[in-house]
N, C-alpha and C positions, 0 to 999 in steps of 0.2 A: 665359518674359524673352524684353523686344526685342533686335533686333541690339545697338543701341547699350548697352544693360544687359552684352550679352554681351562686346563688346569692351572694354569698362572694365575686366570682370571679370578675364579675361584677360591684358590686359596691365597695369594701374593699377601693381602691385607692382616692374614695372622700372623706374619713376620718379618714385616715390613718390608715385602718386595724379594724376598731373600728364598725365592724357588726358583730350582734348576734342575734339569736334565741330571743324572745319574752322578754327579759330586757338588760339593759345596764349594765354591770358588773360591781359592787362597788368599785366605786374610778376613775372611768375610766375619762378620759378628754372628752371634748367636742367639734367639733361636736361628733353625734353618730348617727347608723342609726340599728334598729331593725327591726325584721320580725315574723311576724305570720302566719300561715295558718289558713285563717277562713272558710272554708271550700271549693269547688268546684262542678262541677261536677259529680257524678257518674255514670260509664257507664258500661255495660256487654252487650256481644251479646246474641241472642235470646239463641244460642246453648250451652250460659254457660260460654264460653271461655273470658277470659281477655283481653282487645284491647292492642296493643302497646304501646299507650301514657296515661298518667292519667292527670286531670285536676285541679289545684290551685288554689283557690282564695286566694291573698295573700295580707296582708295590710304590708305597708314598712312605717316605721316612722321612720320621722329625727329629731334628737335632737341636739338644737345649744344653744348660749350665746344669740343670736341676731336674731329677725325675719328675717332681710337680708340674714343671711346666711345660714337659716332653708331653706327660702323659695328657694335660688338658689340652695343650692344641691338638694331638691326636682326638679326643673324643671331639673337637669344633670340625677337624677333618670328617671324620665319619659321619658327622650328624651335615656335613655339608653335601657331602658326594650322594648320600644315601636319601637326603631331601631336594637338591635342585638339580643332580643330573636323573631325567629320563632313563629308564633301562639300565641301573645300577644295583650291584648286589655286592657285599663285603663276603669275602672269603675266610671267616673268622676274623676274632678278635685280635687288637693290636697285638704283637709282640713286645715284650722291653729288651734293650739293649744295653750296653756300657761301654764304649772306647775308652779305654783305660787309658793311650798314650795321649790321648788328646783330653782326657779330663771330660766326656759329654756324653750326655743320657738319651737313649734314644726310642723311637717306637719302629715299627714298621707291619703294614696292614697291606693286606692285598685287596683287590677291588677287582671284578669284572665289569666293564663298559662297553657296550655300544654307543656307537658315535657315526655320524654322516660322514661317507668317503667324499673328500671333497674333490 
């Protein structure tokens, strides 16, 4: 399973399958979750071989119509990432945000994730 498939499988039921990379699909209802890979640790073995796992720094964004809903979903995201995925760590607590033009409340949180290289 790819990293993207893993993220979708882990979070889809929290937001009625509205988990997408980068941006929410136009016209999509809320709540929704977006994710982006915003870096990670590159690693190579001294002999030039690739390791069997890769590292990603992921930013998970939750968008909802109320602060309470966004915060509750964010807590569930953190719980699932940290208890379900092996070798995962949060890089700080969720940050709150508000998108005035869309009247949406959001959170974003970064995680470090080691995953198998397909």
